[in-house]
C-alpha positions in Angstrom: 109.3 -14.3 -32.1 107.5 -11.5 -30.3 105.0 -9.2 -32.2 103.9 -5.7 -31.3 100.8 -4.0 -32.6 100.4 -0.4 -33.9 96.9 0.9 -34.4 95.7 4.2 -35.6 92.3 5.6 -36.7 91.6 4.5 -40.3 88.3 4.8 -42.0 86.9 1.3 -42.2 89.3 -0.1 -39.6 88.2 0.5 -36.0 90.7 0.0 -33.2 88.9 -3.2 -32.3 89.0 -4.5 -35.9 92.7 -3.7 -36.1 93.5 -5.4 -32.8 91.5 -8.5 -33.7 93.4 -8.7 -37.0 96.7 -8.5 -35.0 95.7 -11.2 -32.5 94.5 -13.5 -35.3 97.7 -13.0 -37.3 99.8 -13.8 -34.2 97.8 -17.0 -33.5 98.1 -18.1 -37.1 101.8 -17.3 -37.3 102.8 -18.6 -33.9 103.9 -15.2 -32.7 104.1 -14.2 -29.1 101.7 -11.3 -28.5 103.4 -8.2 -27.3 102.2 -4.7 -26.4 99.9 -2.5 -28.5 100.7 1.1 -29.3 97.6 3.1 -30.1 97.5 6.5 -31.9 94.3 7.8 -30.4 94.4 11.0 -32.6 95.5 10.8 -36.2 98.2 13.5 -36.1 100.7 13.9 -39.0 103.7 13.6 -36.6 102.4 10.3 -35.2 103.8 10.7 -31.6 102.7 7.2 -30.6 104.5 5.7 -33.6 107.7 7.5 -32.6 107.3 6.4 -29.0 106.9 2.8 -30.2 110.2 3.1 -32.1 112.0 4.5 -29.1 110.7 1.7 -26.8 111.5 -1.1 -29.3 115.0 0.2 -29.9 115.8 0.6 -26.2 113.9 -2.3 -24.7 114.4 -4.9 -27.4 114.1 -8.4 -26.0 114.4 -11.2 -28.6 113.4 -10.9 -32.2 110.7 -8.4 -32.8 108.2 -7.8 -35.6 105.6 -5.0 -36.0 102.2 -6.2 -37.2 99.6 -3.9 -38.7 96.1 -4.7 -40.0 97.0 -2.8 -43.2 99.6 -0.5 -44.6 97.1 2.4 -44.4 97.5 2.3 -40.6 100.9 4.0 -41.1 99.5 7.3 -42.4 96.8 9.2 -44.3 98.8 9.4 -47.5 100.8 6.9 -49.4 103.8 9.1 -48.9 103.4 9.0 -45.1 102.9 5.2 -45.3 106.1 4.7 -47.3 108.1 7.0 -45.0 107.0 5.1 -41.9 107.6 1.7 -43.5 111.1 2.6 -44.6 111.9 4.0 -41.2 110.9 0.7 -39.5 113.0 -1.3 -42.1 116.0 1.0 -41.7 116.0 0.6 -37.9 115.8 -3.2 -38.1 112.1 -3.5 -37.1 110.5 -5.8 -39.7 106.9 -5.0 -40.7 104.2 -7.6 -41.4 100.6 -6.9 -42.6 97.7 -8.9 -41.3 95.8 -8.6 -44.5 98.1 -11.1 -46.2 100.0 -8.7 -48.5 103.7 -7.8 -48.1 104.5 -4.1 -47.3 106.2 -3.8 -50.7 103.2 -5.1 -52.6 100.8 -2.8 -50.6 103.1 0.2 -51.1 103.3 -0.3 -54.9 99.6 -0.8 -55.2 98.8 2.4 -53.2 101.4 4.3 -55.2 99.9 3.2 -58.5 96.3 3.9 -57.4 96.9 7.6 -57.1 94.6 9.5 -59.5 95.8 11.3 -62.5 94.6 14.6 -61.0 96.5 13.9 -57.7 99.7 13.1 -59.6 99.3 16.3 -61.6 98.8 18.3 -58.4 101.9 16.6 -56.9 104.0 17.5 -59.9 102.9 21.1 -59.9 103.5 21.5 -56.2 106.8 19.7 -56.5 107.8 22.2 -59.2 106.8 25.1 -57.0 108.7 23.7 -54.0 111.7 23.3 -56.2 111.5 26.9 -57.2 111.0 28.1 -53.7 114.0 26.1 -52.5 116.1 28.0 -54.9 114.7 31.3 -53.7 112.7 31.9 -56.8 109.7 34.2 -56.2 106.2 32.7 -56.3 103.7 35.5 -56.8 104.2 39.2 -56.3 107.2 40.7 -54.6 106.5 42.2 -51.2 106.8 46.0 -50.7 110.5 47.0 -50.6 111.5 44.4 -53.2 111.2 43.8 -56.9 111.5 40.6 -59.0 114.6 40.2 -61.2 115.5 36.9 -62.8 112.9 35.3 -60.6 114.6 36.4 -57.4 113.9 39.3 -55.0 116.0 42.4 -55.4 115.9 45.6 -53.3 113.6 48.3 -54.6 115.7 51.3 -53.5 112.8 53.8 -53.0 110.5 51.4 -51.3 113.4 50.1 -49.1 113.8 53.5 -47.6 110.1 53.5 -46.5 110.4 50.0 -45.1 113.4 50.9 -43.0 111.7 54.1 -41.8 108.6 52.1 -40.7 110.8 49.8 -38.6 112.8 52.8 -37.3 109.7 54.6 -36.1 108.3 51.4 -34.5 111.5 50.3 -32.7 113.4 53.6 -32.0 110.6 56.1 -31.7 108.1 53.6 -30.2 105.3 54.8 -32.5 102.2 52.8 -33.1 100.9 51.8 -36.5 98.4 54.6 -36.7 101.0 57.2 -36.0 103.4 55.7 -38.5 100.8 55.6 -41.2 99.9 59.2 -40.6 103.5 60.3 -40.7 104.1 58.4 -44.0 101.0 60.0 -45.6 101.9 63.4 -44.3 105.4 63.0 -45.9 103.8 62.2 -49.3 104.7 58.5 -49.2 102.3 56.1 -50.9 101.8 52.4 -51.1 102.8 50.5 -54.2 99.3 50.9 -55.6 99.4 54.6 -55.0 97.1 54.6 -52.0 97.4 56.0 -48.5 99.1 54.1 -45.8 96.8 52.5 -43.3 97.2 50.7 -40.0 96.7 47.4 -41.8 99.4 48.1 -44.5 101.9 49.3 -41.9 101.3 46.3 -39.7 101.7 44.0 -42.7 105.2 45.4 -43.3 106.2 45.1 -39.7 105.0 41.5 -39.4 106.7 40.2 -42.6 110.0 38.3 -41.9 111.0 38.7 -45.6 112.8 41.9 -44.7 115.3 39.9 -42.6 116.5 38.2 -45.8 114.4 35.0 -45.3 112.1 33.7 -48.0 109.1 31.6 -46.9 106.7 29.9 -49.2 104.8 26.6 -49.3 106.3 25.7 -45.9 109.8 26.1 -47.2 112.2 28.6 -45.5 115.3 29.8 -47.4 117.4 31.9 -45.0 119.8 34.6 -46.4 118.5 34.1 -49.9 118.1 37.8 -50.7 119.4 41.0 -49.3 117.9 42.0 -45.9 116.5 45.4 -45.3 116.7 45.1 -41.5 118.4 42.9 -39.0 116.7 39.9 -37.3 117.2 41.7 -34.0 115.3 44.8 -35.2 112.5 42.5 -36.6 112.1 40.8 -33.2 112.1 44.1 -31.4 109.3 45.3 -33.7 107.3 42.2 -32.9 107.7 42.9 -29.2 106.6 46.5 -29.7 103.6 45.6 -31.7 102.4 43.1 -29.1 103.2 45.3 -26.1 101.3 48.2 -27.5 98.2 46.1 -27.3 98.4 46.2 -23.5 98.2 50.1 -23.4 94.9 51.5 -22.4 93.0 54.5 -21.2 90.7 54.9 -18.2 87.2 53.7 -18.7 83.8 54.5 -17.2 81.6 51.5 -16.1 78.4 51.1 -14.3 78.9 47.4 -13.6 80.9 45.7 -10.9 83.4 43.4 -12.7 85.1 42.1 -9.6 81.9 41.3 -7.6 82.0 37.6 -6.6 85.6 37.3 -7.7 87.4 39.6 -5.3 87.6 38.6 -1.7 88.3 40.3 1.6 91.8 39.7 2.8 90.7 39.9 6.5 87.7 37.6 6.7 87.6 35.8 3.3 84.1 37.1 2.3 83.4 38.2 -1.2 83.5 41.9 -2.1 80.2 43.3 -3.4 79.3 46.4 -5.3 77.8 49.5 -3.6 76.8 52.9 -4.9 76.6 56.2 -3.1 75.2 59.4 -4.5 76.7 62.6 -3.2 75.9 66.2 -3.8 78.5 68.1 -5.9 80.4 70.9 -4.2 79.8 73.0 -7.3 76.7 75.1 -6.9 74.0 74.0 -9.3 75.8 70.8 -10.4 73.9 67.5 -10.3 74.7 64.9 -7.7 77.4 62.4 -8.6 77.3 58.6 -8.3 80.3 56.9 -6.7 80.9 53.2 -7.1 82.6 51.1 -4.3 83.5 47.6 -3.4 82.9 46.6 0.2 83.2 43.4 2.2 79.9 41.4 2.2 80.3 40.5 5.9 80.9 44.2 6.8 77.9 45.2 4.8 75.5 42.6 6.2 76.8 42.0 9.7 79.3 44.8 10.5 81.8 42.2 11.7 84.8 43.1 9.5 87.2 45.9 9.5 87.7 46.1 5.7 87.3 49.6 4.4 85.5 50.3 1.2 87.5 50.7 -2.1 86.6 52.9 -5.0 85.5 50.6 -7.8 87.4 52.4 -10.5 90.7 52.3 -8.6 90.4 48.6 -7.7 89.4 47.6 -11.3 92.3 49.7 -12.7 94.7 48.0 -10.3 93.6 44.6 -11.4 93.9 45.7 -15.0 97.4 47.0 -14.4 98.4 43.6 -13.0 96.9 41.8 -16.1 99.0 44.1 -18.3 102.2 43.4 -16.3 101.6 39.7 -16.8 101.0 40.2 -20.5 104.2 42.2 -20.7 106.1 39.4 -18.9 104.8 37.0 -21.5 106.4 39.2 -24.1 109.8 38.6 -22.6 109.7 35.2 -24.3 108.8 36.6 -27.7 112.3 36.9 -29.1 113.1 33.4 -28.0 109.8 32.1 -29.5 110.7 33.8 -32.8 114.1 32.1 -32.8 112.6 28.8 -31.9 110.1 29.2 -34.8 112.9 29.9 -37.2 114.8 26.8 -36.0 111.6 24.7 -36.5 111.2 26.3 -40.0 114.8 25.2 -40.9 114.0 21.7 -39.7 110.8 21.5 -41.8 112.7 22.7 -44.8 115.3 20.0 -44.3 112.6 17.4 -43.9 110.8 18.6 -47.0 114.0 18.0 -49.0 114.4 14.5 -47.5 110.8 13.7 -48.3 111.2 14.8 -51.9 114.3 12.6 -52.3 112.4 9.7 -50.8 109.6 10.2 -53.3 112.1 10.2 -56.2 113.4 6.8 -55.0 109.8 5.5 -54.7 109.2 6.4 -58.3 112.2 4.3 -59.3 110.9 1.4 -57.4 107.4 1.9 -58.8 108.7 2.0 -62.4 110.5 -1.3 -61.9 113.9 0.2 -62.2 114.7 -0.8 -58.6 113.9 -3.9 -56.5 112.5 -3.7 -53.1 115.9 -4.5 -51.6 117.5 -1.7 -53.6 114.8 0.8 -52.4 115.4 -0.2 -48.8 119.2 0.1 -49.2 119.1 3.5 -50.9 116.3 5.0 -48.8 117.3 3.8 -45.3 119.5 6.7 -44.4 117.0 9.3 -45.7 114.2 7.7 -43.7 116.2 7.7 -40.5 117.3 11.3 -41.0 113.7 12.3 -41.5 112.7 10.5 -38.2 115.6 12.2 -36.4 114.6 15.6 -37.7 111.0 14.9 -36.6 112.2 14.0 -33.1 114.3 17.1 -33.0 111.3 19.3 -33.9 109.2 17.5 -31.2 111.9 18.2 -28.6 112.0 21.9 -29.5 108.2 22.1 -29.2 108.3 20.5 -25.8 110.6 23.2 -24.5 107.5 25.5 -24.6 105.7 23.4 -22.1 105.5 20.0 -20.4 103.2 18.8 -23.1 101.2 20.0 -26.0 98.0 20.3 -24.1 99.4 22.4 -21.3 101.1 24.6 -23.9 97.8 25.2 -25.7 96.3 26.0 -22.4 98.9 28.6 -21.6 98.6 30.1 -25.0 94.8 30.3 -24.6 95.2 32.0 -21.3 97.8 34.4 -22.7 95.4 35.3 -25.6 92.5 35.8 -23.2 94.6 38.0 -21.0 95.8 40.1 -24.0 92.2 40.4 -25.3 90.9 41.4 -21.9 93.5 44.1 -21.4 93.2 45.4 -25.0 89.4 45.4 -25.2 88.7 46.3 -21.5 86.9 49.5 -22.5 84.7 48.0 -25.2 83.8 44.5 -23.8 80.2 44.0 -22.6 80.2 43.6 -18.8 79.1 39.9 -18.9 81.8 39.1 -21.4 84.4 41.0 -19.4 83.4 39.1 -16.2 83.6 35.8 -18.1 87.1 36.5 -19.3 88.2 37.6 -15.9 87.1 34.3 -14.4 88.9 32.5 -17.1 92.3 34.1 -16.3 92.1 35.1 -12.7 91.9 32.5 -9.9 91.5 34.9 -7.0 91.8 38.6 -6.0 92.5 39.2 -2.4 92.1 42.8 -1.2 93.2 44.4 2.1 93.4 48.1 2.9 97.0 48.4 1.7 97.5 45.6 -0.8 95.9 43.8 -3.8 97.0 40.3 -4.6 95.9 38.9 -8.0 96.3 35.1 -8.4 96.3 34.1 -12.0 94.9 30.9 -13.5 97.6 28.4 -14.7 
């Protein structure tokens, strides 16, 4: 019989201690030592655990058994431990514990050791989740709705204002400041009787509740209440809000942001800043300073034909290209929102599966069911939860080759957006630092500017 090891960071159980326990157990039990799957980062979705399951199911050779140092290796909470244990059992991958206990014994002990306060919190949260699943309102109703029989119902007067806010944003392409001013001028007031502000208008535009979807405690209930706007209009508003962040006005600077970053397209030397003072053509007017970029080789040796470039014009051109890239990233916004909604639906389904598993565990803990009965009744639920987890992971991978590269792209996108939005107000050193984060190279000739962005 061949054994595989799964190790994960657990307080009191280092990777070395877990692996030694695995090897000792194999030696004492006469098991053939197989591969070890190591969860280097304790993430809730346990990617290495899921990879282990895929490998064992597709490359199964002979009889397999999964050996852990302790049941706690399977997760940070007893719920997670139970879920992973039942998944292994349902897929025909027997679990053994090197600490000498059986998985069923360890699970029951951990379940019983939960504190009274923890159980009370679980009961309260379970009750709130149950209410949320049925679309019952938790807390105050958002602007545009009222609460009737614990459900959201349209507030007719406020609904008119909500639709007007979205109309102005999407159809008239007005910003939140303009929309707030128009509402106040028309005599409209917030629910508390105050004036509309940029913050309160933006809060309405960002809230997906107006599409008929109720979200609370990680639970998403689509089409639970009447929508005030369509999902398409909501997505269009999100794109408008983000795209307006890339608008800007001309700035005045005394620094050379591109010095050392921009290069000459003819000789490859860096562009350096230069300043010239010229007398004004207007009688009595003071002299004017003009900023330029010029090729370092031309300035020092005179050996390059690169002409000087006005600094304001070159910096504005680079900024324009940054804005175009930011706008291009917005093209994925609608798809990202739909992907998020799909992920929300998966999480809602998984929440329901987990609650049903917990109810079955309670029956086992109370002695009503045997361990075999628990495995029999919970197997399908455990497998469905694992399949939903894999589906969510697949959707997330569509955003990038892996989570790290996706985070890197998101960080670059945020940096680009911040740089474009705050171009006029950033300190010169900060602006240069951000430019170097998002721009790999700027190559300038007399008739072209090529901006190569970091990936």
